[in-house]
C-alpha positions as CSV (number, residue, x, y, z in Angstrom):
1,M,87.7,105.4,69.7
2,R,86.3,103.1,72.2
3,E,88.4,100.2,71.1
4,L,91.6,102.1,71.6
5,D,90.3,103.0,75.2
6,E,89.7,99.4,75.9
7,L,93.3,98.5,74.7
8,L,94.7,101.1,77.1
9,V,92.5,100.1,80.0
10,R,93.4,96.4,79.4
11,Y,97.1,97.1,79.5
12,L,96.7,99.4,82.7
13,E,94.8,96.7,84.5
14,R,97.0,93.7,83.6
15,H,100.5,95.1,83.6
16,Y,100.9,98.7,84.9
17,E,101.3,97.7,88.5
18,D,104.3,95.4,87.6
19,D,105.9,97.9,85.2
20,S,109.2,99.6,86.0
21,D,109.1,103.4,87.0
22,A,110.4,104.2,83.5
23,D,107.8,102.1,81.8
24,K,105.0,103.7,84.0
25,A,106.4,107.1,83.0
26,A,106.2,106.2,79.4
27,F,102.7,104.9,79.7
28,R,101.6,108.1,81.4
29,E,103.3,110.0,78.5
30,V,101.1,108.0,76.2
31,L,98.1,109.2,77.9
32,T,98.9,112.8,77.3
33,L,98.9,112.5,73.5
34,A,96.3,114.1,71.4
35,D,93.6,111.6,70.1
36,P,94.7,111.8,66.5
37,E,98.3,111.1,67.4
38,L,97.5,108.3,69.9
39,N,95.3,106.6,67.2
40,A,98.0,106.9,64.6
41,Y,100.5,105.3,67.0
42,L,98.2,102.4,68.2
43,L,97.0,101.7,64.8
44,Q,100.5,101.6,63.6
45,R,100.1,104.2,61.0
46,Q,103.0,106.3,62.5
47,T,106.0,105.6,64.6
48,P,106.8,107.9,67.6
49,S,110.1,109.8,67.4
50,S,110.5,109.5,71.0
51,E,112.2,106.2,71.9
52,S,110.4,105.9,75.2
53,L,107.2,106.6,73.6
54,A,107.9,104.2,70.9
55,R,108.7,101.5,73.5
56,A,105.5,102.2,75.3
57,I,103.5,101.7,72.3
58,E,105.2,98.6,71.4
59,R,104.7,97.2,74.9
60,I,101.0,98.2,74.8
61,L,100.5,96.5,71.5
62,G,102.7,93.5,72.2
63,R,101.2,92.6,75.6
64,V,97.6,92.9,74.4
65,Q,98.1,90.9,71.2
66,T,99.6,87.9,72.9
């Protein structure tokens, strides 16, 4: 989905550079997800079982929605 791509790019451009190494690694992990899984997480239809992945999704959604 183009909208989700834009969400990720916006986060990358605005926040990635200032993120901690752990947060950068978690964001890169988000980028490795299969599209259906990524869509489910970003559209909040599912919650990741990995704590670091869940935190990355929350950061992406929280920062963009503010």
